[in-house]
C-alpha positions as CSV (number, residue, x, y, z in Angstrom):
1,M,0.1,0.1,0.0
2,M,1.4,3.3,-1.3
3,E,0.2,5.6,1.7
4,L,1.6,3.0,4.1
5,R,5.1,3.3,2.3
6,F,4.8,7.0,2.6
7,L,3.9,7.1,6.3
8,H,7.0,4.7,6.9
9,F,9.1,7.3,5.1
10,L,7.8,9.9,7.4
11,Q,9.0,7.6,10.2
12,S,12.5,7.7,8.9
13,L,12.5,11.8,9.5
14,H,11.9,11.4,13.3
15,Q,14.3,13.0,15.4
16,P,13.8,14.8,18.7
17,F,13.3,18.3,17.6
18,L,10.9,17.5,14.7
19,D,9.1,15.1,17.1
20,A,8.4,17.9,19.8
21,I,7.2,20.4,17.0
22,M,4.9,17.6,15.5
23,L,3.4,16.7,18.8
24,L,2.9,20.3,19.7
25,F,0.9,21.0,16.3
26,S,-1.2,17.7,16.9
27,K,-1.9,18.7,20.5
28,L,-3.2,22.1,19.3
29,G,-5.7,20.4,17.2
30,D,-6.8,17.9,19.9
31,A,-10.7,18.3,20.2
32,G,-10.3,21.2,18.0
33,F,-8.8,23.2,20.8
34,I,-6.8,26.0,18.8
35,W,-9.8,26.4,16.4
36,I,-12.5,26.6,19.1
37,V,-10.4,29.2,21.0
38,L,-9.9,31.3,17.8
39,T,-13.6,31.0,17.0
40,V,-14.7,32.2,20.7
41,L,-11.9,35.2,20.3
42,F,-13.2,36.3,17.0
43,L,-17.0,36.2,18.5
44,C,-15.9,38.5,21.3
45,I,-14.2,41.2,18.9
46,P,-16.8,43.4,17.2
47,R,-14.5,43.6,14.2
48,Y,-14.2,39.9,13.8
49,R,-17.5,38.8,15.0
50,K,-19.1,37.9,11.5
51,C,-16.0,35.8,10.9
52,G,-16.3,34.2,14.2
53,C,-20.2,33.2,13.5
54,M,-18.9,31.7,10.1
55,M,-16.0,29.6,11.9
56,A,-18.6,28.5,14.3
57,V,-21.0,27.2,12.1
58,A,-18.3,25.7,10.2
59,L,-17.1,23.8,13.3
60,V,-20.5,22.6,14.1
61,L,-21.1,21.3,10.5
62,E,-17.5,19.8,10.4
63,A,-17.9,18.0,13.6
64,T,-21.5,16.7,12.9
65,L,-20.2,15.0,9.7
66,C,-16.9,14.2,10.4
67,N,-17.0,12.6,14.0
68,G,-20.9,12.0,14.1
69,I,-21.3,10.5,10.8
70,L,-18.5,9.8,8.2
71,K,-15.9,8.1,10.8
72,N,-18.5,5.6,11.8
73,V,-20.1,4.8,8.4
74,I,-16.6,4.6,6.5
75,A,-15.1,2.9,9.5
76,R,-11.4,3.0,8.1
77,Q,-8.8,1.6,10.3
78,R,-5.7,3.7,11.4
79,P,-2.2,3.1,10.1
80,C,-1.3,2.5,13.7
81,W,-3.9,-0.3,13.9
82,I,-2.5,-1.9,10.9
83,D,1.3,-1.9,11.8
84,S,1.7,-1.9,15.6
85,S,5.6,-2.0,15.0
86,V,5.9,1.8,14.9
87,T,6.7,3.5,18.0
88,M,3.9,5.7,18.9
89,L,4.6,9.2,20.1
90,V,0.9,9.7,21.0
91,K,-1.8,7.6,22.5
92,V,-3.2,5.3,19.9
93,P,-6.7,6.9,19.1
94,K,-9.8,4.8,19.4
95,D,-11.9,6.4,16.7
96,F,-11.9,5.7,13.2
97,S,-9.3,7.2,10.7
98,F,-11.4,8.7,7.9
99,P,-11.6,11.7,7.6
100,S,-9.1,13.3,9.8
101,G,-11.0,15.3,12.6
102,H,-8.0,17.4,13.4
103,T,-7.7,18.5,9.7
104,S,-11.4,19.2,9.0
105,A,-11.5,21.2,11.9
106,A,-8.6,23.2,10.9
107,F,-9.7,23.8,7.4
108,A,-13.4,24.3,8.6
109,T,-12.0,27.5,10.5
110,V,-9.5,28.6,8.1
111,I,-11.8,29.0,5.0
112,P,-14.1,31.9,6.7
113,M,-10.8,33.5,8.1
114,L,-9.3,33.5,4.6
115,Y,-12.6,34.9,3.1
116,M,-12.8,37.7,5.8
117,H,-9.5,38.4,6.9
118,R,-6.9,37.5,4.5
119,K,-3.8,38.2,6.7
120,E,-5.2,36.1,9.7
121,G,-6.3,33.3,7.6
122,I,-3.0,32.9,5.9
123,A,-1.3,32.6,9.4
124,A,-3.9,30.2,10.4
125,L,-3.5,28.0,7.2
126,V,0.0,27.5,8.0
127,V,-1.0,26.1,11.3
128,A,-3.7,24.1,9.8
129,I,-1.3,22.7,7.3
130,L,1.2,21.7,10.2
131,V,-1.4,20.3,12.0
132,A,-2.7,18.2,9.4
133,F,1.0,17.0,8.5
134,S,1.5,16.3,12.2
135,R,-1.1,13.4,12.1
136,M,0.6,11.5,9.2
137,Y,4.0,12.3,11.0
138,L,2.6,10.7,14.3
139,F,1.3,7.7,12.2
140,V,-2.4,8.3,13.2
141,H,-3.6,9.2,9.8
142,F,-3.1,8.1,6.0
143,P,-2.6,10.7,3.5
144,T,-6.2,10.3,2.0
145,D,-7.6,10.9,5.6
146,I,-5.9,14.2,5.6
147,L,-7.2,14.9,2.2
148,G,-10.7,13.9,3.0
149,G,-10.5,16.3,6.2
150,M,-9.2,19.0,4.0
151,L,-12.1,18.6,1.7
152,L,-14.7,18.3,4.3
153,G,-13.3,21.2,6.3
154,I,-13.4,23.5,3.0
155,A,-16.6,22.5,2.1
156,A,-17.8,23.1,5.9
157,G,-16.2,26.7,5.7
158,I,-17.7,27.3,2.3
159,V,-21.3,26.5,3.5
160,S,-20.9,28.2,6.6
161,I,-20.1,31.4,4.5
162,M,-23.1,31.0,2.5
163,M,-25.3,30.4,5.4
164,I,-24.2,33.5,7.2
165,Q,-24.3,35.5,4.0
166,K,-28.0,34.3,3.2
167,I,-29.0,35.1,7.1
168,E,-27.6,38.5,6.5
169,Q,-29.4,39.3,3.5
170,K,-32.9,38.2,5.0
171,R,-32.1,40.6,7.9
172,K,-31.4,43.4,5.6
173,K,-34.7,42.7,3.6
174,Q,-36.7,42.6,6.8
175,I,-35.2,46.1,7.8
176,L,-36.0,47.7,4.4
């Protein structure tokens, strides 16, 4: 399997400094932590509030689809379940692999940020990419899990933008 070969290649790159960086980025994505914190922060700042609403909607959509439905329906095994000979730097996850929840939460949040606040969105995109990569580096996701998470997150982000804009249009019509 080509994906497993790629993940084994990543295992050959391990060194203490890189391990620490990848563990940090993976930890930031645990339970959507950094993305939830950013969303709450955006909701609290008037200039960013509309974007924060989009981010919140995107995270709810993404979590429902990813963790509530897709992971359980697809039920894909994780690489660390298939090859237990790899030394794990993180606790072996108990939920299924596809799509990556860390990645889908990251991209669901980043899309509204890129749409509304380009500079902040680009910084968040760098973090999102590192979170996604860390999941492969740590041998808990296949590349296609990451790709699936990216696509799901992007879709949730786009839908959230459209939903908030639709609500905003309806409110403007009611005022007129």
